[in-house]
C-alpha positions as a Python dict, from the first residue, in 0.01 Angstrom:
ca = {
    (1, 'M'): (0, 0, 0),
    (2, 'D'): (102, -138, -342),
    (3, 'D'): (4, -480, -474),
    (4, 'Q'): (345, -627, -388),
    (5, 'T'): (328, -534, -21),
    (6, 'L'): (243, -820, 214),
    (7, 'T'): (55, -730, 529),
    (8, 'I'): (37, -900, 866),
    (9, 'E'): (-333, -963, 806),
    (10, 'E'): (-256, -1151, 483),
    (11, 'V'): (3, -1368, 661),
    (12, 'A'): (-238, -1436, 947),
    (13, 'R'): (-508, -1542, 700),
    (14, 'G'): (-266, -1763, 511),
    (15, 'I'): (-154, -1954, 821),
    (16, 'G'): (-493, -1961, 992),
    (17, 'A'): (-379, -1750, 1286),
    (18, 'E'): (-585, -1553, 1537),
    (19, 'L'): (-458, -1197, 1494),
    (20, 'F'): (-422, -946, 1775),
    (21, 'G'): (-304, -587, 1723),
    (22, 'P'): (-211, -402, 1402),
    (23, 'R'): (-333, -558, 1076),
    (24, 'E'): (-198, -345, 792),
    (25, 'T'): (170, -335, 889),
    (26, 'A'): (398, -448, 605),
    (27, 'V'): (591, -774, 641),
    (28, 'T'): (917, -819, 451),
    (29, 'E'): (1095, -1095, 647),
    (30, 'I'): (1039, -1387, 884),
    (31, 'T'): (1277, -1565, 1118),
    (32, 'H'): (1294, -1800, 1415),
    (33, 'D'): (1638, -1661, 1510),
    (34, 'S'): (1622, -1347, 1725),
    (35, 'R'): (1961, -1238, 1593),
    (36, 'Q'): (1813, -1210, 1242),
    (37, 'A'): (1518, -994, 1350),
    (38, 'A'): (1506, -660, 1167),
    (39, 'P'): (1255, -391, 1071),
    (40, 'G'): (964, -549, 887),
    (41, 'S'): (1019, -901, 1017),
    (42, 'L'): (791, -1152, 1186),
    (43, 'F'): (946, -1354, 1466),
    (44, 'V'): (833, -1713, 1525),
    (45, 'A'): (860, -1793, 1896),
    (46, 'I'): (927, -2167, 1910),
    (47, 'K'): (956, -2363, 2232),
    (48, 'G'): (1255, -2589, 2166),
    (49, 'T'): (1411, -2859, 2380),
    (50, 'T'): (1679, -2624, 2515),
    (51, 'L'): (1556, -2272, 2433),
    (52, 'D'): (1219, -2101, 2439),
    (53, 'G'): (1187, -1834, 2170),
    (54, 'H'): (947, -1635, 2389),
    (55, 'R'): (1249, -1530, 2597),
    (56, 'F'): (1368, -1315, 2306),
    (57, 'I'): (1047, -1125, 2227),
    (58, 'D'): (1160, -798, 2386),
    (59, 'D'): (1489, -822, 2196),
    (60, 'V'): (1330, -879, 1854),
    (61, 'I'): (1087, -591, 1908),
    (62, 'R'): (1386, -365, 1984),
    (63, 'R'): (1542, -486, 1658),
    (64, 'G'): (1235, -377, 1462),
    (65, 'A'): (1021, -691, 1438),
    (66, 'V'): (661, -602, 1356),
    (67, 'G'): (492, -911, 1494),
    (68, 'I'): (516, -1242, 1677),
    (69, 'I'): (389, -1587, 1576),
    (70, 'S'): (325, -1800, 1884),
    (71, 'E'): (113, -2079, 2028),
    (72, 'S'): (53, -1863, 2339),
    (73, 'E'): (-180, -1574, 2413),
    (74, 'P'): (-25, -1227, 2371),
    (75, 'P'): (120, -1073, 2686),
    (76, 'K'): (-94, -812, 2857),
    (77, 'G'): (-36, -468, 2707),
    (78, 'F'): (154, -600, 2401),
    (79, 'T'): (112, -335, 2129),
    (80, 'H'): (264, -508, 1825),
    (81, 'A'): (92, -771, 1611),
    (82, 'W'): (51, -1114, 1766),
    (83, 'L'): (-45, -1416, 1554),
    (84, 'R'): (-169, -1701, 1771),
    (85, 'V'): (-148, -2046, 1611),
    (86, 'A'): (-203, -2408, 1712),
    (87, 'N'): (143, -2525, 1606),
    (88, 'A'): (428, -2275, 1574),
    (89, 'R'): (649, -2502, 1366),
    (90, 'E'): (377, -2570, 1109),
    (91, 'A'): (289, -2200, 1102),
    (92, 'H'): (657, -2114, 1054),
    (93, 'S'): (679, -2318, 734),
    (94, 'K'): (350, -2182, 598),
    (95, 'A'): (441, -1824, 677),
    (96, 'A'): (791, -1863, 532),
    (97, 'A'): (646, -1984, 201),
    (98, 'I'): (408, -1686, 197),
    (99, 'V'): (666, -1421, 292),
    (100, 'F'): (924, -1542, 38),
    (101, 'R'): (658, -1600, -233),
    (102, 'N'): (698, -1977, -268),
    (103, 'P'): (1040, -1991, -436),
    (104, 'S'): (1033, -2373, -452),
    (105, 'R'): (755, -2347, -711),
    (106, 'E'): (998, -2170, -944),
    (107, 'L'): (1262, -2444, -920),
    (108, 'D'): (1307, -2807, -1007),
    (109, 'L'): (1361, -2895, -642),
    (110, 'I'): (1501, -3236, -550),
    (111, 'G'): (1481, -3360, -190),
    (112, 'I'): (1711, -3640, -76),
    (113, 'T'): (1643, -3843, 237),
    (114, 'G'): (1784, -4163, 387),
    (115, 'T'): (2035, -4266, 650),
    (116, 'N'): (2343, -4274, 429),
    (117, 'G'): (2437, -4116, 97),
    (118, 'K'): (2231, -3796, 119),
    (119, 'T'): (2523, -3556, 95),
    (120, 'T'): (2704, -3725, -192),
    (121, 'T'): (2378, -3768, -385),
    (122, 'T'): (2305, -3397, -341),
    (123, 'Y'): (2651, -3307, -473),
    (124, 'L'): (2595, -3539, -769),
    (125, 'C'): (2257, -3383, -852),
    (126, 'F'): (2420, -3039, -840),
    (127, 'A'): (2700, -3158, -1071),
    (128, 'L'): (2463, -3314, -1327),
    (129, 'A'): (2259, -2995, -1353),
    (130, 'E'): (2577, -2790, -1384),
    (131, 'A'): (2699, -3020, -1663),
    (132, 'D'): (2376, -2938, -1849),
    (133, 'A'): (2446, -2563, -1820),
    (134, 'I'): (2168, -2523, -1561),
    (135, 'R'): (2254, -2289, -1274),
    (136, 'P'): (2203, -2502, -961),
    (137, 'A'): (2178, -2452, -586),
    (138, 'M'): (2214, -2700, -302),
    (139, 'L'): (2167, -2733, 72),
    (140, 'T'): (2386, -2999, 234),
    (141, 'T'): (2543, -3102, 563),
    (142, 'V'): (2869, -2953, 436),
    (143, 'E'): (2770, -2628, 264),
    (144, 'Y'): (2492, -2417, 120),
    (145, 'R'): (2578, -2329, -240),
    (146, 'I'): (2425, -2114, -513),
    (147, 'G'): (2620, -2155, -836),
    (148, 'E'): (2981, -2074, -750),
    (149, 'N'): (2896, -1904, -419),
    (150, 'S'): (2920, -2111, -103),
    (151, 'E'): (2881, -2071, 272),
    (152, 'P'): (2936, -2328, 550),
    (153, 'A'): (2627, -2523, 652),
    (154, 'V'): (2473, -2454, 992),
    (155, 'R'): (2272, -2775, 995),
    (156, 'T'): (2181, -3050, 747),
    (157, 'T'): (1835, -2908, 675),
    (158, 'P'): (1778, -2545, 779),
    (159, 'E'): (1467, -2410, 946),
    (160, 'A'): (1180, -2321, 710),
    (161, 'S'): (1250, -1947, 694),
    (162, 'D'): (1620, -2004, 623),
    (163, 'T'): (1541, -2253, 346),
    (164, 'N'): (1284, -2032, 177),
    (165, 'R'): (1511, -1728, 205),
    (166, 'F'): (1795, -1931, 47),
    (167, 'L'): (1572, -2061, -234),
    (168, 'R'): (1439, -1711, -308),
    (169, 'R'): (1799, -1589, -333),
    (170, 'A'): (1876, -1880, -566),
    (171, 'V'): (1583, -1792, -792),
    (172, 'S'): (1680, -1425, -796),
    (173, 'T'): (2029, -1516, -925),
    (174, 'G'): (1895, -1727, -1210),
    (175, 'C'): (1877, -2077, -1060),
    (176, 'K'): (1624, -2316, -1210),
    (177, 'F'): (1735, -2623, -1014),
    (178, 'A'): (1807, -2701, -649),
    (179, 'A'): (1886, -3014, -449),
    (180, 'M'): (1869, -3045, -73),
    (181, 'E'): (1918, -3299, 200),
    (182, 'T'): (1602, -3354, 402),
    (183, 'S'): (1686, -3510, 737),
    (184, 'S'): (1434, -3716, 932),
    (185, 'Q'): (1433, -3468, 1219),
    (186, 'A'): (1376, -3176, 981),
    (187, 'L'): (1085, -3359, 821),
    (188, 'D'): (939, -3443, 1161),
    (189, 'L'): (978, -3084, 1282),
    (190, 'H'): (796, -2939, 976),
    (191, 'R'): (1102, -2760, 836),
    (192, 'C'): (1025, -2893, 486),
    (193, 'D'): (649, -2839, 491),
    (194, 'N'): (510, -2633, 202),
    (195, 'L'): (814, -2691, -19),
    (196, 'Y'): (725, -2809, -371),
    (197, 'F'): (953, -3103, -448),
    (198, 'R'): (970, -3205, -812),
    (199, 'V'): (1157, -3527, -718),
    (200, 'A'): (1215, -3701, -386),
    (201, 'I'): (1498, -3955, -343),
    (202, 'F'): (1513, -4233, -82),
    (203, 'T'): (1870, -4364, -45),
    (204, 'N'): (1833, -4628, 231),
    (205, 'L'): (1735, -4670, 595),
    (206, 'T'): (1954, -4817, 869),
    (207, 'Q'): (1968, -4758, 1241),
    (208, 'D'): (2045, -4402, 1345),
    (209, 'H'): (1888, -4115, 1540),
    (210, 'L'): (1691, -4348, 1767),
    (211, 'D'): (1771, -4111, 2052),
    (212, 'Y'): (1521, -3883, 1877),
    (213, 'H'): (1282, -4119, 1694),
    (214, 'L'): (1293, -4403, 1954),
    (215, 'T'): (1190, -4673, 1704),
    (216, 'M'): (1274, -4764, 1345),
    (217, 'E'): (903, -4735, 1260),
    (218, 'N'): (901, -4373, 1375),
    (219, 'Y'): (1224, -4310, 1186),
    (220, 'F'): (1076, -4459, 868),
    (221, 'D'): (754, -4262, 911),
    (222, 'A'): (949, -3936, 936),
    (223, 'K'): (1129, -4017, 609),
    (224, 'K'): (797, -4108, 445),
    (225, 'R'): (670, -3754, 501),
    (226, 'L'): (880, -3643, 202),
    (227, 'F'): (677, -3871, -27),
    (228, 'D'): (321, -3911, 101),
    (229, 'G'): (181, -3558, 77),
    (230, 'R'): (204, -3458, 443),
    (231, 'L'): (438, -3172, 350),
    (232, 'G'): (156, -3011, 154),
    (233, 'R'): (163, -3219, -159),
    (234, 'P'): (355, -3528, -276),
    (235, 'P'): (649, -3492, -516),
    (236, 'K'): (577, -3539, -884),
    (237, 'A'): (822, -3830, -891),
    (238, 'A'): (1001, -4055, -642),
    (239, 'V'): (1338, -4228, -685),
    (240, 'I'): (1375, -4523, -449),
    (241, 'N'): (1645, -4779, -363),
    (242, 'A'): (1503, -5116, -462),
    (243, 'D'): (1784, -5304, -284),
    (244, 'D'): (1676, -5159, 52),
    (245, 'K'): (1391, -5335, 235),
    (246, 'W'): (1260, -5005, 367),
    (247, 'G'): (1279, -4862, 16),
    (248, 'R'): (1065, -5145, -121),
    (249, 'R'): (817, -5089, 160),
    (250, 'L'): (809, -4716, 88),
    (251, 'A'): (740, -4774, -281),
    (252, 'D'): (442, -4994, -194),
    (253, 'K'): (297, -4735, 44),
    (254, 'I'): (318, -4433, -186),
    (255, 'R'): (203, -4580, -518),
    (256, 'R'): (-132, -4400, -498),
    (257, 'S'): (10, -4062, -398),
    (258, 'V'): (314, -4019, -626),
    (259, 'G'): (266, -3994, -1000),
    (260, 'R'): (588, -4165, -1106),
    (261, 'I'): (816, -4400, -912),
    (262, 'Y'): (1162, -4491, -1040),
    (263, 'T'): (1373, -4757, -873),
    (264, 'F'): (1749, -4801, -863),
    (265, 'G'): (1961, -5092, -751),
    (266, 'I'): (2247, -5331, -803),
    (267, 'E'): (2110, -5660, -670),
    (268, 'T'): (1743, -5611, -762),
    (269, 'P'): (1597, -5547, -1110),
    (270, 'A'): (1536, -5171, -1129),
    (271, 'D'): (1476, -4882, -1368),
    (272, 'Y'): (1834, -4765, -1307),
    (273, 'S'): (2085, -5041, -1239),
    (274, 'A'): (2459, -5105, -1232),
    (275, 'S'): (2663, -5407, -1333),
    (276, 'K'): (3028, -5503, -1387),
    (277, 'I'): (3143, -5277, -1102),
    (278, 'E'): (3518, -5222, -1067),
    (279, 'V'): (3670, -5017, -784),
    (280, 'S'): (4023, -4879, -747),
    (281, 'L'): (4177, -4641, -495),
    (282, 'L'): (4370, -4474, -777),
    (283, 'S'): (4118, -4463, -1061),
    (284, 'G'): (3783, -4459, -878),
    (285, 'T'): (3481, -4667, -975),
    (286, 'S'): (3368, -4801, -1313),
    (287, 'F'): (3036, -4968, -1390),
    (288, 'N'): (2779, -5024, -1660),
    (289, 'L'): (2484, -4790, -1611),
    (290, 'S'): (2155, -4925, -1744),
    (291, 'A'): (1889, -4654, -1763),
    (292, 'P'): (1575, -4574, -1961),
    (293, 'F'): (1790, -4356, -2188),
    (294, 'G'): (2044, -4630, -2266),
    (295, 'T'): (2344, -4825, -2135),
    (296, 'Y'): (2677, -4657, -2074),
    (297, 'R'): (3012, -4742, -1917),
    (298, 'I'): (3076, -4490, -1638),
    (299, 'T'): (3417, -4413, -1489),
    (300, 'S'): (3383, -4197, -1179),
    (301, 'P'): (3648, -4053, -945),
    (302, 'L'): (3427, -4161, -653),
    (303, 'V'): (3557, -4474, -480),
    (304, 'G'): (3334, -4754, -362),
    (305, 'R'): (3019, -4952, -428),
    (306, 'P'): (2802, -4727, -204),
    (307, 'H'): (2873, -4439, -441),
    (308, 'V'): (2728, -4644, -728),
    (309, 'Y'): (2391, -4625, -552),
    (310, 'N'): (2432, -4249, -514),
    (311, 'M'): (2513, -4211, -883),
    (312, 'L'): (2212, -4420, -989),
    (313, 'A'): (1981, -4209, -773),
    (314, 'A'): (2119, -3880, -903),
    (315, 'A'): (2097, -3997, -1264),
    (316, 'A'): (1731, -4090, -1220),
    (317, 'A'): (1640, -3758, -1058),
    (318, 'A'): (1834, -3555, -1314),
    (319, 'Y'): (1674, -3730, -1609),
    (320, 'E'): (1328, -3676, -1460),
    (321, 'V'): (1381, -3299, -1450),
    (322, 'G'): (1512, -3284, -1805),
    (323, 'V'): (1891, -3309, -1781),
    (324, 'S'): (2020, -3461, -2102),
    (325, 'P'): (2176, -3811, -2105),
    (326, 'A'): (2504, -3665, -2234),
    (327, 'S'): (2517, -3423, -1940),
    (328, 'I'): (2430, -3698, -1693),
    (329, 'I'): (2721, -3910, -1815),
    (330, 'A'): (2959, -3612, -1817),
    (331, 'G'): (2852, -3504, -1469),
    (332, 'L'): (2890, -3852, -1320),
    (333, 'E'): (3239, -3882, -1463),
    (334, 'K'): (3347, -3540, -1337),
    (335, 'C'): (3193, -3507, -990),
    (336, 'I'): (3440, -3569, -708),
    (337, 'G'): (3162, -3584, -452),
    (338, 'A'): (3135, -3436, -105),
    (339, 'P'): (3433, -3366, 120),
    (340, 'G'): (3502, -3632, 379),
    (341, 'R'): (3321, -3912, 198),
    (342, 'F'): (3583, -4185, 143),
    (343, 'E'): (3830, -3902, 87),
    (344, 'R'): (4193, -4004, 47),
    (345, 'V'): (4454, -3801, 233),
    (346, 'R'): (4688, -3701, -50),
    (347, 'E'): (5011, -3688, 150),
    (348, 'A'): (5258, -3937, -1),
    (349, 'A'): (5285, -4265, 192),
    (350, 'P'): (5330, -4636, 111),
    (351, 'F'): (4984, -4697, 254),
    (352, 'A'): (4644, -4531, 200),
    (353, 'V'): (4469, -4308, 455),
    (354, 'I'): (4096, -4257, 406),
    (355, 'V'): (3874, -4011, 594),
    (356, 'D'): (3505, -4097, 592),
    (357, 'Y'): (3192, -3955, 754),
    (358, 'A'): (3059, -4304, 838),
    (359, 'H'): (2887, -4268, 1175),
    (360, 'T'): (2634, -4553, 1164),
    (361, 'D'): (2700, -4926, 1166),
    (362, 'D'): (2576, -4967, 808),
    (363, 'A'): (2784, -4678, 675),
    (364, 'L'): (3091, -4808, 859),
    (365, 'L'): (3033, -5157, 719),
    (366, 'N'): (3016, -5020, 363),
    (367, 'T'): (3333, -4817, 416),
    (368, 'L'): (3529, -5108, 563),
    (369, 'Q'): (3410, -5352, 297),
    (370, 'T'): (3520, -5107, 30),
    (371, 'A'): (3859, -5071, 199),
    (372, 'R'): (3896, -5448, 228),
    (373, 'S'): (3826, -5493, -142),
    (374, 'L'): (4099, -5243, -231),
    (375, 'T'): (4392, -5377, -34),
    (376, 'S'): (4590, -5695, 18),
    (377, 'G'): (4728, -5546, 340),
    (378, 'R'): (4562, -5470, 671),
    (379, 'V'): (4260, -5252, 738),
    (380, 'I'): (4333, -5030, 1040),
    (381, 'T'): (4023, -4852, 1168),
    (382, 'V'): (4012, -4543, 1390),
    (383, 'F'): (3665, -4438, 1507),
    (384, 'G'): (3447, -4332, 1797),
    (385, 'C'): (3084, -4236, 1856),
    (386, 'G'): (2931, -3898, 1933),
    (387, 'G'): (2820, -3809, 2284),
    (388, 'N'): (2461, -3708, 2366),
    (389, 'R'): (2343, -3898, 2059),
    (390, 'D'): (2194, -4241, 1981),
    (391, 'R'): (2368, -4476, 2229),
    (392, 'S'): (2217, -4793, 2081),
    (393, 'K'): (2439, -4777, 1772),
    (394, 'R'): (2765, -4777, 1971),
    (395, 'P'): (2796, -5154, 2023),
    (396, 'L'): (2669, -5211, 1668),
    (397, 'M'): (2951, -4996, 1529),
    (398, 'G'): (3198, -5173, 1757),
    (399, 'R'): (3092, -5511, 1621),
    (400, 'V'): (3117, -5395, 1259),
    (401, 'A'): (3463, -5249, 1318),
    (402, 'A'): (3586, -5566, 1490),
    (403, 'Q'): (3448, -5797, 1223),
    (404, 'N'): (3586, -5602, 928),
    (405, 'S'): (3923, -5469, 1047),
    (406, 'N'): (4260, -5619, 1128),
    (407, 'R'): (4328, -5351, 1385),
    (408, 'V'): (4089, -5117, 1563),
    (409, 'I'): (4177, -4805, 1758),
    (410, 'I'): (3872, -4679, 1946),
    (411, 'T'): (3879, -4308, 2021),
    (412, 'S'): (3659, -4004, 2078),
    (413, 'D'): (3437, -3848, 1815),
    (414, 'N'): (3247, -3546, 1952),
    (415, 'P'): (3203, -3658, 2314),
    (416, 'R'): (3014, -3340, 2402),
    (417, 'T'): (2914, -3359, 2769),
    (418, 'E'): (2945, -3738, 2801),
    (419, 'D'): (3245, -3916, 2951),
    (420, 'P'): (3459, -4029, 2652),
    (421, 'L'): (3567, -4344, 2835),
    (422, 'K'): (3204, -4441, 2895),
    (423, 'I'): (3129, -4403, 2523),
    (424, 'I'): (3434, -4616, 2439),
    (425, 'S'): (3321, -4881, 2687),
    (426, 'E'): (2979, -4904, 2517),
    (427, 'I'): (3152, -4943, 2179),
    (428, 'E'): (3366, -5223, 2324),
    (429, 'D'): (3053, -5406, 2439),
    (430, 'G'): (2981, -5489, 2075),
    (431, 'M'): (3331, -5628, 2020),
    (432, 'K'): (3312, -5898, 2287),
    (433, 'G'): (3382, -6247, 2157),
    (434, 'I'): (3542, -6121, 1834),
    (435, 'S'): (3910, -6184, 1782),
    (436, 'V'): (4062, -5856, 1668),
    (437, 'E'): (4361, -5651, 1774),
    (438, 'K'): (4223, -5340, 1944),
    (439, 'T'): (4342, -5043, 2149),
    (440, 'T'): (4164, -4750, 2311),
    (441, 'V'): (4316, -4403, 2277),
    (442, 'S'): (4062, -4143, 2389),
    (443, 'D'): (4258, -3849, 2246),
    (444, 'R'): (4158, -3847, 1877),
    (445, 'R'): (4477, -3676, 1758),
    (446, 'Q'): (4692, -3936, 1932),
    (447, 'A'): (4474, -4218, 1800),
    (448, 'I'): (4520, -4101, 1440),
    (449, 'R'): (4894, -4059, 1492),
    (450, 'R'): (4919, -4407, 1638),
    (451, 'A'): (4732, -4570, 1350),
    (452, 'I'): (4953, -4399, 1093),
    (453, 'S'): (5273, -4483, 1281),
    (454, 'E'): (5172, -4851, 1279),
    (455, 'A'): (5066, -4867, 912),
    (456, 'K'): (5285, -5062, 672),
    (457, 'A'): (5310, -5066, 295),
    (458, 'G'): (4985, -5186, 140),
    (459, 'D'): (4769, -5114, 445),
    (460, 'V'): (4459, -4891, 448),
    (461, 'V'): (4392, -4667, 746),
    (462, 'I'): (4025, -4570, 782),
    (463, 'I'): (3950, -4267, 1000),
    (464, 'A'): (3574, -4275, 1040),
    (465, 'G'): (3298, -4068, 1193),
    (466, 'K'): (3374, -3701, 1132),
    (467, 'G'): (3453, -3675, 761),
    (468, 'H'): (3428, -3313, 646),
    (469, 'E'): (3391, -3172, 998),
    (470, 'T'): (3659, -2924, 1099),
    (471, 'Y'): (3588, -2925, 1471),
    (472, 'Q'): (3559, -3145, 1776),
    (473, 'I'): (3306, -3080, 2052),
    (474, 'I'): (3434, -3158, 2401),
    (475, 'G'): (3206, -3055, 2684),
    (476, 'D'): (3030, -2739, 2570),
    (477, 'E'): (3328, -2612, 2369),
    (478, 'K'): (3404, -2649, 2000),
    (479, 'F'): (3772, -2681, 1899),
    (480, 'H'): (3927, -2678, 1552),
    (481, 'F'): (3996, -3037, 1448),
    (482, 'D'): (4014, -3179, 1096),
    (483, 'D'): (4088, -3551, 1054),
    (484, 'R'): (4243, -3481, 714),
    (485, 'E'): (4484, -3221, 852),
    (486, 'V'): (4579, -3434, 1150),
    (487, 'A'): (4640, -3738, 928),
    (488, 'A'): (4853, -3536, 682),
    (489, 'E'): (5062, -3401, 969),
    (490, 'A'): (5107, -3751, 1106),
    (491, 'I'): (5225, -3883, 768),
    (492, 'K'): (5472, -3594, 734),
    (493, 'S'): (5612, -3664, 1079),
    (494, 'L'): (5710, -4016, 972),
    (495, 'S'): (5989, -3878, 754),
    (496, 'E'): (6114, -3625, 1007),
}
């Protein structure tokens, strides 16, 4: 075998596995998805919450897989390679880095974590690199993109083999820079282990995903993994929201592990700060950026104070990896952000219709406060909460909507296998005792139509929760549904 050929024995040694069966077989791929198994691939058999990868071993062998990584003993009479490990998820990330030759080491890789703002901040980082003539790549909730080539995202943060395969492809096409969202669940499930992050960004932390993490302390600890070295090594630099109490706590805890820490904020003195903020639905957001490289007046097409935080974070990360100040300013002023993040429906109407991904109480509060600051009319809010997800945030979102809207229409989000009316009832629990005009319309299409039919000149209609999503999940089925399309159709129908 030539020097470039990777053998099963080398992978086993690299991940600390007990190896059974053939040792010199060449390995060219690795996957956790049986459908991706092909000649030369290793298959990682992971026991998930709904599926057990061991069920697909016969199938992947038929597809040409040369070996299995598993926490279990090999089946009796199994003739292919079997790599027994203590933790399949940890082994998956180690093996993926080995098989794809550590592509993250060849990139300025930025990881973004936090409850809100991850997607927009990732888009901004991509735009700032692009403005500096650096070929970038990004992994987001919305899409996976390498330069001008894009594909729809499967999940916010892919499994380790998918990420390393993507980053290797990015390197092979000339990318020197990549930005990616790192969700708390992905961090907890070892999907980001063994990635070499040049910069890690912490946007904020508010209640979400407690169905998975159970407590805010667990949630915070999962986020902290991106910074404290548990992924394999700490990032060279951290960029942290100084206005967020969890951000300040994070900065204190990682001072000894991270070489450089940069803060950003609006209310708190920080390395990157904003002042004299002006927001307009028509012209976007303007503010004075104060940074180590100078002070500049920024005019961005992004609308809202929350986006100022995202821009500060992206500017700090970009400057750390060598993007020029001129390119940072140009990129901030050009980037239109991520789809479905305070996105205005462009159909002509005497009122504004905004689609936003806000699906936590804090994100909804920021969206509604932005809307309130931009209108002298009413704020009409349409929203629901997802089924089979964190139930504790439902009354919190109901309270925020009631306190910051003139009119609330509670509807379905992705109810999945839960009863939509039960979800709506739990949202309403948080609205008790608050004087607000409210209606429940469980059919989301009808709810959007009703809000738009009631809107008057000068009002703002906020359709929250799904943002860029182009589907709705009811029961076990996924149907095409795009809030932006439905809203545009509703506006058109007003003149018919």
